[in-house]
C-alpha positions as CSV (number, residue, x, y, z in Angstrom):
1,M,91.0,157.9,18.2
2,S,87.6,157.5,20.1
3,S,84.1,156.9,18.7
4,P,80.6,156.8,20.2
5,F,81.0,153.0,20.7
6,A,84.4,153.4,22.5
7,S,83.1,156.4,24.4
8,R,80.1,154.4,25.7
9,L,82.5,151.8,27.1
10,G,85.1,154.1,28.3
11,L,87.8,153.0,25.8
12,E,90.4,155.1,24.1
13,H,90.2,153.3,20.8
14,P,87.5,151.5,18.8
15,L,89.5,148.3,19.0
16,I,88.6,144.8,20.5
17,Q,90.9,141.9,21.1
18,A,88.8,138.9,20.2
19,P,87.9,136.5,23.0
20,M,90.0,133.6,21.7
21,S,89.2,130.6,24.1
22,G,92.4,129.0,25.1
23,S,94.7,131.8,23.7
24,S,93.6,135.0,25.5
25,P,94.9,134.8,29.2
26,P,94.5,137.6,31.7
27,A,98.0,139.1,30.8
28,L,96.8,139.7,27.2
29,V,93.5,140.9,28.1
30,A,94.9,143.5,30.6
31,A,97.6,144.5,28.3
32,V,95.1,145.4,25.5
33,S,92.8,147.1,27.9
34,N,95.5,149.1,29.6
35,A,96.6,150.3,26.2
36,G,93.2,151.8,25.4
37,G,91.5,149.0,23.6
38,L,89.0,146.2,24.9
39,G,90.8,143.0,26.0
40,S,88.5,140.0,26.0
41,L,88.9,136.9,28.1
42,G,87.9,133.8,26.0
43,A,86.1,131.8,28.6
44,G,84.4,129.2,26.4
45,Y,86.5,126.3,27.7
46,L,86.8,127.5,31.3
47,E,85.0,126.0,34.4
48,P,83.1,128.7,36.4
49,Q,85.8,128.8,39.2
50,A,88.4,129.4,36.6
51,I,86.4,132.2,35.0
52,L,86.2,134.0,38.5
53,E,90.0,133.4,39.1
54,Q,91.0,134.7,35.7
55,A,88.7,137.7,35.9
56,A,90.2,138.5,39.2
57,Q,93.9,138.3,37.6
58,V,92.7,140.8,34.9
59,R,91.4,143.1,37.4
60,A,94.7,142.9,39.4
61,L,96.5,143.9,36.4
62,G,94.7,147.1,35.8
63,D,91.1,148.9,36.2
64,R,90.3,149.3,32.6
65,P,87.1,147.9,30.9
66,Y,87.4,144.4,29.7
67,A,85.1,141.6,28.3
68,I,84.4,138.0,28.9
69,G,83.4,135.8,25.9
70,L,81.3,132.6,26.1
71,F,79.9,129.9,23.8
72,V,76.2,129.6,24.0
73,L,75.6,125.9,24.5
74,P,73.3,123.3,26.1
75,D,74.1,122.3,29.6
76,E,74.0,118.7,28.7
77,F,75.1,116.8,25.6
78,D,74.1,113.3,24.3
79,A,77.0,111.4,22.6
80,D,76.8,108.3,20.3
81,M,79.1,106.2,22.4
82,S,79.8,103.6,19.7
83,A,81.0,106.7,17.5
84,V,83.0,107.8,20.3
85,A,84.8,104.5,20.9
86,K,85.6,104.2,17.1
87,A,87.0,107.8,17.2
88,R,89.2,107.1,20.3
89,E,90.5,104.1,18.7
90,Q,91.6,105.9,15.6
91,L,93.0,108.9,17.5
92,D,94.9,106.7,19.8
93,A,96.4,105.0,16.7
94,L,97.2,108.3,15.1
95,M,99.0,109.5,18.3
96,A,101.1,106.2,18.5
97,R,102.1,106.6,14.8
98,E,103.2,110.1,15.5
99,G,105.2,109.1,18.6
100,L,103.1,111.1,21.2
101,D,103.0,109.2,24.5
102,V,99.4,110.1,25.4
103,R,95.9,108.5,24.6
104,T,92.4,109.6,24.8
105,S,90.0,109.3,27.6
106,L,86.5,109.9,28.6
107,P,85.9,113.1,30.4
108,T,83.7,113.7,33.3
109,R,81.8,116.1,31.2
110,W,82.0,117.0,27.5
111,A,82.1,120.9,28.2
112,P,81.4,123.0,31.2
113,R,77.7,123.9,31.9
114,F,76.8,127.2,30.1
115,S,74.4,128.1,32.9
116,E,77.2,127.8,35.5
117,Q,79.6,129.8,33.2
118,F,77.0,132.5,32.8
119,A,76.6,132.8,36.5
120,A,80.3,133.2,36.9
121,L,80.3,135.8,34.2
122,C,77.6,137.8,36.1
123,E,79.5,137.5,39.3
124,A,82.8,138.7,37.7
125,R,80.8,141.6,36.3
126,P,83.0,142.7,33.4
127,A,82.2,145.8,31.4
128,V,81.2,143.5,28.3
129,A,79.9,140.1,27.8
130,S,80.2,138.6,24.3
131,F,78.5,135.5,23.0
132,A,78.9,133.2,20.1
133,F,77.2,129.9,18.9
134,G,73.7,131.2,19.7
135,L,71.4,133.6,21.4
136,I,71.1,134.1,25.2
137,N,67.5,134.0,26.5
138,P,65.5,137.1,27.7
139,A,66.0,136.3,31.4
140,Q,69.8,136.1,30.8
141,L,69.9,139.4,28.8
142,R,67.8,141.1,31.7
143,E,70.3,139.7,34.3
144,L,73.2,141.2,32.3
145,Q,71.4,144.6,31.9
146,Q,70.6,144.8,35.6
147,R,74.3,144.4,36.2
148,D,75.1,147.1,33.6
149,I,77.0,144.5,31.5
150,Y,77.1,145.5,27.8
151,V,76.2,142.7,25.5
152,I,77.9,141.8,22.1
153,G,76.4,139.1,20.0
154,T,78.2,137.3,17.2
155,A,76.5,136.9,13.9
156,T,77.9,135.4,10.7
157,T,74.9,136.5,8.5
158,V,72.4,139.4,8.2
159,T,69.7,137.1,9.6
160,E,71.7,136.2,12.7
161,A,72.5,139.9,13.1
162,R,68.8,140.8,13.1
163,A,68.2,138.0,15.7
164,W,70.6,139.5,18.1
165,A,69.3,143.0,17.6
166,A,65.7,141.7,18.1
167,A,66.9,139.9,21.3
168,G,68.1,143.1,22.7
169,A,71.9,143.0,22.2
170,D,73.9,146.3,22.6
171,A,76.0,145.5,19.6
172,V,76.5,142.9,17.1
173,C,79.9,141.6,15.8
174,V,79.9,140.4,12.4
175,Q,82.3,137.5,11.8
176,G,83.4,137.4,8.1
177,A,84.5,134.3,6.4
178,E,88.2,135.5,6.7
179,A,88.0,135.2,10.6
180,G,90.2,132.6,12.3
181,G,88.9,130.0,15.0
182,H,85.4,128.8,15.4
183,R,82.6,129.9,13.3
184,G,79.8,131.6,15.4
185,T,77.0,130.4,13.0
186,F,73.9,129.4,14.7
187,L,70.9,129.9,12.3
188,H,72.5,128.3,9.2
189,E,75.0,125.6,8.0
190,A,78.4,126.9,8.4
191,E,79.1,126.5,4.7
192,D,76.1,128.7,3.8
193,A,77.4,131.5,6.2
194,M,80.9,132.0,4.7
195,I,80.4,135.6,3.8
196,G,83.3,137.9,3.3
197,L,83.5,140.7,5.9
198,F,83.5,143.5,3.4
199,A,80.2,142.2,1.9
200,L,78.6,141.3,5.2
201,L,79.5,144.5,7.0
202,P,77.5,146.9,4.8
203,L,74.7,144.5,4.4
204,T,74.3,144.3,8.1
205,V,74.6,148.0,8.8
206,R,71.9,148.6,6.2
207,A,69.6,145.9,7.4
208,L,69.7,147.1,11.0
209,A,69.2,150.7,9.9
210,E,66.3,149.8,7.9
211,S,64.7,148.0,11.0
212,S,65.3,151.3,13.0
213,S,67.7,149.6,15.1
214,E,70.6,151.7,16.3
215,V,72.8,148.6,17.4
216,P,76.4,149.2,16.6
217,V,78.1,146.8,14.3
218,I,81.6,145.6,15.0
219,A,83.8,144.1,12.2
220,A,85.7,140.9,12.6
221,G,87.5,138.8,10.0
222,G,90.9,139.3,8.3
223,I,91.6,142.8,9.8
224,M,95.4,142.9,10.6
225,D,96.4,146.6,10.5
226,G,95.1,150.1,10.9
227,R,94.2,150.5,7.4
228,G,91.8,147.6,7.7
229,M,90.3,149.0,10.7
230,L,89.6,152.3,8.7
231,A,88.3,150.3,5.7
232,A,85.8,148.7,8.2
233,E,84.8,152.0,9.7
234,V,84.1,153.5,6.1
235,L,81.7,150.5,5.5
236,G,79.9,151.4,8.8
237,A,81.7,149.5,11.5
238,A,81.6,151.1,15.0
239,A,84.8,149.3,16.0
240,S,87.0,146.5,14.7
241,Q,87.7,143.1,16.5
242,L,91.1,141.5,15.9
243,G,92.1,138.1,16.9
244,T,94.8,136.6,14.9
245,A,96.8,139.9,15.0
246,F,97.3,139.3,18.7
247,L,98.3,135.5,18.5
248,T,102.0,136.2,18.3
249,C,102.1,138.7,21.1
250,P,104.4,137.3,24.0
251,E,101.3,137.7,26.3
252,C,99.3,135.3,24.3
253,S,99.1,131.7,25.5
254,A,99.2,130.1,22.0
255,A,101.7,127.4,21.7
256,E,105.1,128.6,20.6
257,T,105.3,126.3,17.5
258,W,101.9,127.9,16.6
259,K,103.2,131.4,16.9
260,R,106.3,130.5,14.9
261,D,104.4,129.1,12.0
262,L,101.9,132.0,11.5
263,P,104.3,134.6,9.8
264,H,105.0,132.0,7.1
265,V,101.3,131.2,6.3
266,E,100.2,131.4,2.7
267,A,96.7,132.4,2.2
268,D,95.7,129.0,0.6
269,Q,96.9,127.2,3.7
270,V,93.9,128.6,5.7
271,T,90.9,126.3,5.6
272,T,87.7,125.3,7.3
273,I,88.3,122.5,9.6
274,R,85.8,120.2,11.7
275,G,88.2,117.3,12.7
276,F,89.7,119.1,15.9
277,S,86.4,120.0,17.6
278,G,83.4,118.9,15.6
279,R,82.5,122.4,14.7
280,A,83.6,124.5,11.6
281,A,86.7,126.5,12.5
282,R,89.3,128.3,10.3
283,G,92.8,127.5,10.7
284,L,96.0,125.9,9.1
285,R,95.7,122.9,6.8
286,N,98.4,120.6,8.5
287,R,99.4,117.0,9.0
288,F,96.4,116.2,11.3
289,V,93.8,117.8,8.9
290,E,95.3,115.7,5.9
291,A,95.4,112.7,8.1
292,M,92.1,113.2,9.7
293,P,90.6,109.8,10.7
294,E,87.2,109.2,9.1
295,A,85.8,108.1,12.4
296,L,86.0,111.9,13.5
297,E,83.5,113.0,10.8
298,G,80.1,113.6,12.2
299,L,81.0,113.6,15.9
300,P,79.6,117.1,17.1
301,Y,81.1,119.8,19.2
302,P,81.9,119.6,22.1
303,V,82.2,115.8,22.1
304,L,85.0,115.7,19.6
305,N,86.7,118.8,21.0
306,A,87.0,116.9,24.4
307,L,88.3,113.8,22.7
308,T,91.0,115.5,20.8
309,A,92.1,117.7,23.8
310,P,94.9,115.2,24.9
311,L,96.4,115.1,21.4
312,R,96.5,118.8,21.1
313,R,98.0,119.3,24.6
314,A,100.7,116.6,23.7
315,A,101.3,118.2,20.3
316,A,102.0,121.6,21.8
317,A,104.2,120.1,24.4
318,A,106.3,118.3,21.8
319,G,106.4,121.4,19.5
320,R,104.4,119.6,16.9
321,G,102.4,122.4,15.2
322,D,101.5,119.9,12.4
323,L,99.2,118.0,14.9
324,L,97.9,121.2,16.6
325,S,94.7,123.2,15.9
326,E,96.5,126.2,14.7
327,W,93.5,128.6,14.4
328,C,94.1,131.6,12.4
329,G,92.4,134.1,10.0
330,Q,92.9,134.5,6.3
331,A,95.6,137.1,6.5
332,A,97.6,135.4,9.3
333,G,100.9,135.9,7.3
334,L,100.6,139.7,8.3
335,V,101.1,139.0,12.0
336,R,103.7,141.4,13.6
337,P,105.3,139.7,16.8
338,Q,105.4,142.3,19.5
339,P,104.0,143.0,23.0
340,A,100.3,143.7,23.0
341,A,100.5,147.4,24.0
342,E,102.9,148.1,21.3
343,L,100.8,146.3,18.9
344,V,97.7,148.5,19.9
345,A,99.8,151.7,19.5
346,R,101.0,150.5,16.1
347,L,97.4,149.8,15.0
348,M,96.1,153.0,16.0
349,H,99.2,154.9,14.4
350,E,98.4,153.1,11.1
351,Y,94.7,153.9,11.6
352,R,95.4,157.6,12.0
353,L,97.9,157.7,9.1
354,A,95.4,156.0,6.8
355,R,92.7,158.5,7.9
356,R,94.9,161.5,7.2
357,L,95.9,160.2,3.8
358,Q,92.1,159.7,3.0
359,A,91.2,163.2,3.9
360,P,90.8,165.7,0.9
């Protein structure tokens, strides 16, 4: 089933696989795009050269449109080194108690430079560029437009959606409170922007229409099947963006222990967590969350994210999902492990069936 949004981008389906940084490798991106949706390469953690290499891998696996997603961040970060030292001490002690033979270290940089990532994105020239954590500047928007790259901005409130529309974004993706992973909030405190998708979506659609904006609105958060996609469409969505639904696909690079845990998730296990990265994110309440060292509180993103990286890698290698950042949305228990292309076909079959049942 196509739509004006899908037709504009040359897609068969109004379906986007979310740009999950660290969990959306080229194989997943290409599989979704080749199946008629929009695969998205989550590049928030990637150095510029890695972005170019992975984009080339996506292109080598097919010639369909795809997206690259980035986090809008400053190029440089200041860190309270006394707080960093205290956090390292407690993280190292935690890893020792849990039997993980790895310790923290100070990285060369806390995160890749956004300006350099952006330059790599422009060079890769995907069909779509999506952004979270903030707005890009007018010069960056013009550069993307000159390259005919479609821009999607992430918003968690109506105010943020208006800001993206005013900045010139081609579409706005509204991230409901049900969404897994990092919150895209940038104009509010994360706690003040935990708005359910099916409240946020129609409010945003109305607000942008009242401002005479024709910017399409994409729905994200808690959508796990074709019925959810149709429900979002009824409320005004031009397309649906799904992340958690794709985490258990074999093409996804999420840790195997993470994939095994998701089908058994109870809704009350999903919570908002800051202790892995320093930024509010939605995922499973596990041993790490419950034993979170007090020294981690207050360390910002991406400083804390860099410090916990060795623990997360070691936990994944050891099959310790209880010490891993198992990001997921509110309806994670509805995952259906299967190849990505089969999941896309299943989602669209469910969507068409639900649409026929809705017809008078």
